[in-house]
N, C-alpha and C positions, 0 to 999 in steps of 0.2 A: 454421588459423584461431585467432585469439587467444580465450582464455576471457573471457567477459563475466560481470559480477557483477550479480545481481538481489537487491536488498535489500527485505525485507518488514518493515515496521515496523507491527505490529498489536497493539492492545490486546485482550486476551482474558481478561476477569475471570470468565467463566462457562464451563460445559461447552460450550454452544452456540457461543459466540464462539471458543472454542479449536478447535472443529470447523471453523469458517470459516478461521481462520489455517492450520490443518493442511491443509485442502483447497487453499488458495492455494499453499502450499508443495509439496504433492503434484503439482499441475498444473504448477508451474514446474520440477519435477524429473522430468517425464515422460521415459521412456527414449528417446523420439525426439529429445529435445533434448540435443545432445552438448556444445555449447560455452558453456553458461550454467550458472554455479554460483549456486544460490539459497540464501538463508538467511533465517530469521525471527528477528528480535530484538525483544523487547518494547520499547515506547517509552521506558520509564524506564531501560533499559540501553543503548539505541542512542546512539552518539556522533557528533560531526561527522566523525570519521575514517571511520566506517562509511559515511556518506553520500558523503564524498569518494572512497571507493574503489568506489562503485556506478556502474554504467552505466544503471541503471533502478531505480525504487522503486515499491513498492505500499504504500499506507497503508491501515490498517484501524482503525476506531474504532467505539465504541458511541455512541449518541445519549444525551447526558447533559444533562437540562434544556434541550433544544433546542440543544445545543452539542456540540462534540467532547469526547471523554474528557479528563479532567485530565492523564492520562498522555501522550496525544498532544500536548496543548498544551505540556506540559513539554518534550517532545522538540523541538518547534518553538522554544520559548524558548531552549533551549540550543544548538540547531544553526543557527538562522536566519543570524546574522551570520557565523559561521565558514565557512559554505558559500555565502553569497550571491553573491560575485563569481566563485567557482570552479566552480559547478555549474549555471550558467544553461543552459537547454535540456535538463535531465535529464528523460527520459521518465518519466511517473508515471501511476499509476492509484489509485483510491480505492474502498473499499467501506465501507458504513455499516450497522451492525446497529441498526435503529431500531424502538423501540416505537411511536412515533407516525409522523410522516411523513419525518423526516430532513432537512427543508428547511434549518433553521437550521444544522445540523451541516455540511451540504454547502456552504452559503454561507460559513461560517467557514473551512473548509479551502480552498475555492477562492480566497478572498481572500489567504490566506498563500501558496499555490502561485503565484498571480499575482505577488505581491511577489518571490518567489524566481526568477521567470521560468522555471519548469519547464514542460514541454510535456505536455499531456494526451495519453496514448496512446489513450484511449477515455473515454467518458462515465462518471462515477461510478456504481457499483451501490449501490442502497439496498435492503436486505432489511427490509421493513416487516412489522409485526404479529406474530402468533403464529409460532413456529418452524415451518418447513417443510423437508423433506429436500432439496428442490430448491435451497435456499440454498447448501448445500455443493457441489452440482453446478455451480452458476453460479460459485461462488468458485474451484473447481478450474479451470474454463474460463478465468477471469481470469488465474490463474497461468500456464497454458499459453499464453494469448494474449501475455502480456508476454514470457515467455521465448522464444517463437517469433519475436516481433517483434525482440527484441534479437539473437537468433542470425542472423536473415536480414538484419539491417541496415536493416529498415524504420524503426526508431527506435532 
């Protein structure tokens, strides 16, 4: 079986958001997953080439003034047109660390993903309000879900 590539592009400006990104990566690197290589790249460092080599992508962002992080927006600004025609159908997922409700953030990312013609592997996760330890558990499950789906050919 050929090795699949799972790209995690997640903004992690705080200890808690870093825990989320690391949990997603840990889930994606579960020992039961043999044929998926997962890597986390911060949005300001991720390139179109990273997306072009990916078989799936997980996006992670904070809610900033009711919108996605500037770092994730920068990622989309730099990568949108170089990958637009080449990565249609890319399976994707999203998690949002929201102090409020995350609605504007979700809507903004969904509109860009729709334009890219990527396919949602599952509904976005929104971690709302005060930090809870189950956020990291859910993030880890998201990573495992995406990696297992890629490995099994579900998406």
